[in-house]
N, C-alpha and C positions, 0 to 999 in steps of 0.2 A: 176543431173541437173546442167548444166553449164551456165555461162553468167548471165546477169541481166534480170530476168524474171518479175520484178515488173511491167513494162509497159504492158506486155502481160496479166498478171493476172488482172491488173486494167481494161484493155480494156474488157477482158473476163467477169469480174464482171459487168461492166456497160452494156455491150450488153445483158447479161443474165437478168439483172434487169429491163431494160427499158420496155419490154412488160408488165411485171407484175406491174411495178410502174405506168405506164400510165393507165393501166387497172384499178388499184385501184383508182387512182385519178378520172378517168372518171366515174366509178361506184359510188364512194362516192358523186361526184358532182350531178349526176343524182338523186340519192336517196334523197339527201338533198335539191334538187332544186337549187343548187349553180350555175350551168351554165345556162345562158340564152338560150331560145329557138332560133331556126334559125331566126324566124320572129323578135324576139327582137334584135338579133345581127345584123340583116340587117338594123334595124332602131333604133339605140340607141338614148338616149336623146341627143338632139342637143343644140346649143346655146340658151340662154334665159330660161333655166330650173331653176336650183338652183345654187347659188354661191358655189364655193369650200369651202369657209370660210364664212358661213352665218353671217349676222350682229349680233354683240353682244352688249349688253347695256354698256354704259360707267359707270364710278363710280358715276357721277353726270351729270346733263344736261349740255352739252357743246354747244357753239355757232357754232363751226366748225364741219363739217363732213368729210372734205378732206383737204389735204395740198399740195401745189405746192412749192417746194423748188428750188429757182434759185441760184445755187451754183457757185460763181465766183472764180474758182480755180486759184491759183497763188497769190491771195490777192490784191484787189484793193487798191489804195492809198486814204485813207479817207481824207487826208489833201488836196487833189486836187479835191475832190468831195463833201464832206459833212461837214467836220470839219474845218471851215475857221479860220485861225490864222494869222491876219495881222502882228503880231510881227515878224513872220518868214521872211516876206518880208523885213523888216527894218534891220534884222540881217543877211541877205543872204551873204554868203562868210565868215562869222565869226564863230568860234566854239561856241557850246552851253556852257552855264555856267557849270563848273565841277559838281556842286551840283545837277544838273538836271539828269545827267547820273548816278551819284552815284557809280562809279566803275563797272558798268555793262559792259560786253564784248559782242561784236557782230562779226559775221563771216567775214563781208566784210567792216567793218568800223573801222577806227583808232580812238583813244580817242579824238583827236583834229579835228575830221571831221567837215567840214563846214556846216552851216545851208543852207537849200534849201527852198526858199519861195514857196507859192502857184503858180502853173503854169497857173491858169485860174482865171477869174473874177467870183465873187460870187454876188448873188442877192437874195432878199427875195421873196417868192412866196406864193400864196394862202392867205386865211384869217388867217391861222396860222402863216404866216411869216417865213416858213421854209427856211433856207439859203442853196442854192444849187449852184454848179458851172455851168457855162454857157454851159458846154458840156452835160448837162442833160436837154435839153429843153422840152422833152416829159414828163419826170418824173415830171418836174415842174408843168405840167398841172393837176396832180393828187396829189399834195402836201398835200391837206387837207384830203386825205385818208390814209396817211402814218403815222406810228409811227417810227421815226428815233431815233435809239439808238446809241449815240455817245460814250458810256462808256463800250463797250465790252472788255473783257480780256480773254486770253487763257493761258494755261500752256506750250504750245508747240511752238517751234521756227522754225522748219523745215517743209517743205510742207507735206510730206507723213504722219508723225505722227500727224500733226495739222489737216489735212483733216480727218483722221480716228477719231481723238478726237472729232472734231466738229460733226461728224455723229454718232459715237458710244459711246461717253463718256469715252473712254479709248484710249490710244495712240498706243497700239499694236494691230495687227490683231487678230481676234478670238472672238470679242464681237458682239452682235447683233446691227444692225444699227437702227436709229430712225424709218425709214419706216417699218422695220421688227417688232419692238416693237408695232407700231401702228396697223399694220394688225393683229398681234397676239392678241392684246387686243380687237379690234373692228370688226375684220372680214372685209368682203367686201360687197358692195351693187351691184356688177356686177357679173353676171353669165358668161359673155362672155370674160372678160378681166382679166389679173392679178390684184391683189389688190395693188401691189407695182411695179411701172414702172420707169425705169431709162433710160434717154437719155443723149447723149453727143454730143457736137458740134465739137469735135476734135478727136485725136487719143487715148486719155486717160489721166487720171490724176495720180499724183504721188502716191496717196493712193490706187489706183487700186480698185479691186472688194471688198476689205475689207470694203470699204465705204458703200456698200449696201448688205453686207453679213447678213445672219440670225444668224451667230455665233452658239451658243448652243441651240437656238430656233429651232423648226422643220424646216427642210430645205426648205419646201414649202413657207416659208415667206421671202426667199431671193428675192431681187429686180430682176425683169425681164428686161434685156437690150433690148431696142428697137433701131434699127438703124434709123438714121435720113434721109436716102434715100433708095430707092429700097424697097424690102420686109422688113418689120420691124423686122422680126425674120427669120433667115435662117432655111431652111429645115422643115418649118411648112407646106407649100403647098405640096399637094400630087404630086408625079412625074407624068409627062405626060403619059397618057394612063392607069392610075390606075383606076380599077373598084371600084366605090364608095361603092358598097355593100360588096365586098371582104374586102376592107379597114376597113369598119365598123365592120364586123365580126371579123377581126383580132384584132382590138382594144378591142372589147368586150371580146374576149377570153383571151387576155393578162391581161385585167383588172380583170377578174374572177380569173385567176391563181395568180395574185399579191395579191388580197384580201384574197385568201385562205392562201397564205404564210404569209401574215401579221397577220392573225388570229392565225396562229401556232407560229410564231416567235416574233411578236410584235416589229419588227425592224422598227424604225421611218424612215429609209432610204427608205423602201418599200412604206410607206405612201407618201413620197415626190415624188417617182417615179410615183405612181398612179395619184397624183395631176398634175404632169407634163404632163403625157399622156393625161389626160382629158382636161387640159387647151389647149394643143397643138391642140387637135381635135376641140375645140371651136374656137380657133384663126384662123383656116382655113377659117372661115366665117367672124369673127369679125374684124380681123386685116386689111384685105384689105379695108373694109368699113371705118374703123377708119382713115386710112392714105390717103384715097381718099378725097381731099379737094374740089372736084368739086361742092359740095353742098354749099360751103361757098360763100357768096356774094362778089362781086367785092369791095364793101365798106369795108367789114371785112378784106379782104386780104390787102387792102390799109392801113387800120388802123394799122395792124401789120407790114406793109412793107414786106409782104410775097409773094414770087414767089413760087407757089406750086411745081414747077419743081426743085427748088434749095434748097439743104439742108442748114441748118443754125439755128441760135438761134430763129429767127422769126418763122420759120416753127415749131420748137420744142415747142414754147410757144403756138401756135395755137393748136397743137396736144394735149398739156397738158390741155387746156380748154376743148377739145373734150373728153379727158379721164375722167376728173372729172364730166363732163356732163353725162357720161355713167356709173357713179358709182364707178370709181376707187378711192381708198382711199388715196394713197400717190404717188406723182410724183416728181422726182428729175431731173433737167436739169443741167448738168455740162458744164459750158462754160470756157474753158481753155485759158490761155494766159495773165493773169494779173500780171505776175511776172516782175515788172518794175525795174530791177537792173540798167538799163541804159536807157536814154531818157524816163523818166517817163511821160513826157508830151505827147510824141508820143504814148506811150503804153496806156495811159488813153484815149486819143482822139480816137484811133483806136478801142478800145474795147467798148467805149460808142457808137460809130457809129454802132456797131453790136448789142448792147443790149438795149440801152435806149428806143428806139421807141417801141420795142416789149414788154418790161417790163411794160411800161405805158399802152400799148394797152391791155395787159392781164388783168390789173386791171379794165380798162374801159369796156372791153368786159364782164368780169364776172359780173360787177355791172349792166349793162343794161340787162343781162339775168337773173337777180335775184339770181346769184350764189355767189356773193362776200361775203355776210353775212355768208355763210356756207362754204366758202373756205378760208383757211389761206394761204397767200403768204408770203414767207420768202426769202429775198435777202441778200447775203453777202458771204464773203470768209472765209479763215481759220485763218487769222490774219491781221494785218495792215502793214503800212509802216512807216519808221522813218522820222523825220523832218530833218535829216542830209543826205548828199550825201555819195556815196560809197567811194570816194577818195577826200581828201581835197587838194591834191597838185595842181590839175588843175580842177577847178570847171566846166568849160565848157566841159571838156572831158567826164564826167560821167553824171551828173544830173540825177542819178537814186537813188532810195530809197531802203534800206535794209528791211528785215523782222522785224516786230515789234509786239510782243505778248502783250505788256502792255496796248495798247489802240487802238481800231479800231471801225468802224461804221457798223451797219447793219440796215436794215429797214424791217418792217412787215406791212401787210395790210390785211383787210378782217376779216374772222370769229373770233370773240372774241377780236379784237384789236380796240382800240380807235384811230381814225384818227386825223390828225392835231396835233400830239404830238411830241416834241423833248425831249428825255429822257437822262439824264446823261450829264456830262461835263468833259472835260479834261483841263489840265493846259494851260497856254498861248503858250506853245511850242507844244502842242498835244502829249506830251510824256507820261504823267501819268494821270490816271483817278482821278479826285478830288471830284466827286459827283455822287452818285447812280451807283456804279460799277455793271456791269452785266457780271458774269462769264459764260463760255460756259454751265456749268451745270444749271445755272439759265435760260438761253435761252431755253434749252431742257425742263426744268420743265414747262416753260411758254407755249411752244408749246403743250405739253401734256395737260396742263390745259385747253387750248382753245378747245380741243377735248373732254373735260369732263373726263380726266384721272388724277388721283393723282399719281405723280411720285414716291411717297414713297410706294404706294400700288401696283403699277405695277411691279411685281417681277416674277422671274422664278428660281426654285430650280435647282442647278447644282453643282455637286461635293460637296454636303453636305452643301451648303449655298445658301441663297436667293440673287440673283443678280438683279440689276435694272440699267436702263440707266444712271441715275445720281449718281451711286455708293452710297456714304454716304453724298453727297453734294446736292446743288441745292435749290433754293427758287423761287417761282413764282414772276415775276416782275409785281406787281399789278398796277404800275403807267402807264402801257401802255394798260391795259385791258379796254374794253368797259363797 
């Protein structure tokens, strides 16, 4: 025998084995009742039957049953929105005192960088007297529902690792995200929609899909991306001319084969594939209904500032309300564009014009529908901005702020959170936290607590050790709890 015959032998072996193999599988399936009948395949379970991840009890009774995370990617300037520092205005153009910086180095700032004062006017709002910039007129109307945390701190300085750290508790890709931990722990109340949905108002964020990854948790807990316009998920709708009965039979047969292989191999990737196919089938009905805003009143659309035909943050917020209304457990909306390295005033003004109205509307709409008490809303970015400009030589040329991990502001509202609270404090320059520091792990522990989950008990064994979202850190911020 000459030449390479391995290909021919392999083909011969496969061709000889196929009839016998398929015959064995079919016979075993029929004897065991493993394959559905034709009638069952023609009419499989449709939307509204059982969730792919049935609800599971929390560690203790929690106020929240769902979370909407409004992630302001790029890092908003807390000094121009929430953390008013009048001293910066009087020092504008002068360097910060050397002992404030303390020898720390920054990527785009010289040691003698000039101070940049607040770009907007501040005023107090609500019975709580929360101090907000005038570019947040809509948020000001719901000030008494907010817990504003001015003392946040992170370990990360650059966008991608900081975004991953905020979402996953670890700066490198590969760990489960907050939404994945929550759905793993609590399951879903929706049979028709994914338990964890992700939307974005732009082309993408620096941290990428690692921010909604399931990491080493079962892959079915990965966040499902919904597009903000057009079909929410590509390739879910059946092709034109598809016979519904044939499609249902095909899905049932594939599911039966996958389940048999899962029973034999125990491969978690197969379980993920089964869940994906089943959810895709259900989404053919539920997704178009979800994204069709025709049932929303003109008053509701005006409240959000939402044009149903236009993609954007307002539309995403309204869809987020519809998602939690239908039992979705965790929704994240990424709004990109807050990275104000130059013209921080223009950056903040432009982004507030896109997000302020809808953020406030979401709180108002949830409250009037009786959903706010059981829905936790979290707003914030990956870190803050410095009180100094990027270049000290010509103040007017830059007027931008650099990344600042030492101090930034976030706000929370709804399920489990006490409204009308301002928590924590920074120094007169907004540079360091001086009271009630809240680390990223503390924030994550608090979110889990509102859902009835103990961050120290929520673990998953992987590679010989028990992992958790907060690693070996984290404490619940009791000062903002209802």
